[in-house]
C-alpha positions in Angstrom: 0.0 0.0 0.0 1.5 3.3 -1.0 0.6 6.5 1.0 0.4 9.7 -1.1 3.5 11.9 -0.7 1.3 14.9 0.4 0.2 13.0 3.4 3.8 12.9 4.7 3.8 16.7 4.8 1.0 16.8 7.4 3.0 14.7 9.9 6.0 17.1 10.3 3.8 20.1 10.5 1.5 18.5 13.1 4.6 17.4 15.1 6.1 20.9 15.0 2.9 22.5 16.2 2.6 19.9 19.0 6.2 20.5 20.1 5.7 24.2 20.2 3.0 23.9 22.8 5.4 22.0 25.1 7.5 25.0 26.0 6.7 26.3 29.6 7.5 29.8 30.8 10.2 30.2 33.4 8.6 29.8 36.9 5.4 28.2 35.9 4.1 27.9 39.5 6.4 25.1 40.6 8.9 27.4 42.4 8.9 26.0 46.0 12.6 25.8 46.4 14.9 28.7 47.3 12.2 31.4 47.3 9.9 29.6 49.7 9.9 30.8 53.3 11.6 28.5 55.8 9.5 26.1 57.9 7.6 27.9 60.7 7.6 31.3 58.8 4.6 32.6 57.0 4.7 34.6 53.8 4.2 38.3 54.4 0.9 40.0 53.7 0.8 40.6 49.9 -0.1 44.2 50.6 3.3 44.9 52.1 6.5 44.6 50.1 9.0 46.0 52.6 8.6 47.6 56.0 6.9 51.1 55.8 5.7 50.4 52.2 2.2 49.3 51.3 0.0 48.6 48.3 -2.5 51.5 47.9 -6.2 50.6 47.9 -8.0 51.2 44.7 -9.1 54.9 44.3 -6.8 56.1 47.0 -5.0 59.5 46.5 -1.7 60.4 48.3 0.5 63.4 48.3 4.3 63.7 48.8 7.6 64.6 47.3 9.4 62.7 44.5 12.6 61.0 46.0 13.9 59.3 42.9 13.1 58.3 39.3 14.8 55.2 37.9 14.5 54.2 34.2 13.8 50.5 33.8 14.2 48.7 30.5 11.7 45.9 29.9 11.8 43.3 27.2 8.6 41.7 25.8 9.3 38.6 23.7 7.3 36.6 21.3 6.2 33.0 22.0 7.7 31.8 18.7 4.7 29.6 17.8 4.1 31.2 14.4 7.8 30.8 13.5 7.8 27.2 14.6 4.9 26.3 12.4 6.2 28.2 9.3 9.7 26.9 9.9 8.5 23.4 10.3 6.4 23.5 7.1 9.3 25.1 5.1 11.8 22.6 6.4 9.4 19.7 5.6 9.0 20.9 2.1 12.7 21.3 1.5 13.4 18.0 3.1 10.8 16.3 0.9 12.8 17.4 -2.2 15.8 15.3 -1.0 16.2 11.6 -1.8 13.5 9.0 -2.6 11.6 6.3 -0.7 12.4 5.9 3.0 15.2 8.4 2.7 12.8 11.0 1.5 10.5 10.4 4.5 13.4 10.7 6.9 14.6 13.9 5.1 11.1 15.3 5.3 10.7 14.7 9.0 14.3 15.9 9.8 13.8 19.0 7.7 10.5 19.8 9.5 12.2 19.4 12.9 15.2 21.6 12.0 13.0 24.1 10.3 10.7 24.3 13.3 13.5 24.9 15.7 15.1 27.5 13.5 11.8 29.3 12.8 11.1 29.4 16.5 14.5 31.0 17.3 14.3 33.5 14.5 10.8 34.7 15.5 11.9 35.0 19.2 14.8 37.2 18.3 13.0 39.3 15.7 9.8 39.6 17.8 11.2 40.9 21.0 10.9 44.6 21.7 12.3 46.7 24.5 10.5 49.5 26.3 11.7 52.0 28.9 9.4 52.6 31.9 10.1 54.7 35.0 10.1 53.6 38.6 9.1 56.6 40.6 9.6 56.7 44.4 7.5 59.3 46.3 8.0 59.9 50.0 4.4 60.5 51.2 3.5 63.3 53.6 2.8 60.6 56.3 6.4 59.2 55.9 5.6 56.1 53.9 7.3 55.4 50.5 5.0 54.9 47.5 6.6 53.3 44.4 4.8 53.4 41.0 6.0 52.2 37.6 4.8 54.3 34.7 5.7 54.7 31.0 5.3 58.5 30.9 6.8 61.0 33.3 5.3 64.1 31.9 7.0 67.0 33.7 7.7 65.0 36.9 11.2 65.6 38.4 13.0 64.6 41.6 12.2 67.0 44.4 8.7 68.0 43.0 5.5 67.6 45.0 3.5 64.8 43.5 0.0 63.3 43.6 -0.1 59.5 43.6 -3.3 57.9 42.4 -4.3 54.9 40.2 -0.6 53.7 40.1 0.6 57.0 38.6 2.6 59.9 40.0 1.7 63.3 38.6 3.0 66.8 39.5 1.0 68.6 42.1 
């Protein structure tokens, strides 16, 4: 029984798509090692990051003076799924052009796997973008420290009076 050659193209593409879904993000909820509190200690209240610092309730408005502004560069990457699928299909097509019989089948599968890996890496490198955001530390009038991260500073500068509301610091 002879299987049509176009059927063999479906196998590598399906395998590449299935393998692309196997990648797990770093720290996928299984982090109970070094970052877990020692036995007998409880984790701190999530509203408090460090002493004298708290998470503001929704709708709260605070006033204070800007202590520091730190630029922070963030990178947002692509999952690479589209590159994996396209690379796998292209690799499978190129591999299918090589050899004949069982060698052609092996070349098709090998080409699909190599193409999927290459396509995934190319998309991840090309699809990542960097963005600069600003971490603004405001010493509130009551002595606490409020830290907000925002993408636009406006005219906010160190030493200015500021209003902190909705996770944004604005000149006051």
